[in-house]
N, C-alpha and C positions, 0 to 999 in steps of 0.2 A: 504494500500500500504506500502510495506516495503522498507526502504531506505538502500542502500548498499554503504558504504563508503570504498574507497580504501585507506588504511592507510599504509604508509611506516614506519614500526616500527623502522627501523634504524634511520630515521630522527627524529622521536619522542624522541628516547633515546638520540640522539646527542643534540637536543634542550633542553631536560631536564638537561643534564650534563652542558651545557653552562649556563642555568638558575641557576642551583645549584651553580656553580662556582661564578656567579655574586651575588647570594644571600650570599654566604660566604664572598665575598669581600666587598659588600656594606651594608650588613645586612638590606636590604630593600626588603620585600616581594612584594610590589607593583611594584618596578622597575624590579625585576626578572620576575614577571607575565607579565609586559608590554613588556619586551624584548622577551619572548617566544611567545607572540601574534604577535609581529613584525616579528619574524622569520617565523612563519606560514604564515603570509600575503605575505612576500617577496617570500617565497617558492612557494606559490600558483601563484603569478604573473609570476614568472620565468617559472613555468610549463605551464601556459596558453600561454605565449609568445612562448615557444618552440613548443607546439602543433600547434599553428597557423602557425608558420614558416614551420614546416614539412608538414602540410596540404597544404599550399600555394605551396611548391615545388612539391608535388605530383600532384596537379591539373595542375600546369604549365607543368609538364612532359606529363600528359595525353593530354592536349591541343596541345602540340607540336606534339605528335604522331598522333592526329586526323588531324591536318593541313597537316602533311606529307602524310597521307593516301589520303586526299583530293587532294593534288597536284599530287600524283601518278595516281589517277583515272582520273584527268583532262588531264594529259600528255598521258595516254593510249587512252583516247577518242580522243584527237587531232591526235594521230598517225593513228588511224583507219580511220579518215576522210581524 
C-alpha cells in the first residue's frame, strides 16, 4: 500500500525560513528543530479543527434541508386530509 501525503510546500518553506532565522539567532540546532516540529503540530491541529468545523456546518445544513422537506411533506399531507 502506498501512502500519499498532501504537503503544502509553501508552509514547509515558511517553517524552514522561520527555523533558519531562529537557528541564526540562537545558534541552537535542537531549538530550531523543536520549533519546526511545533509549527507542524500546530498547523496540523488548526487544519483538523477547520475541517471538523466545515464538516459540522455542512451536515447541519443538510439536516436543516431534510427537516424542511419533512415539514413540507407533512403540511401537504395535512392539506389533503
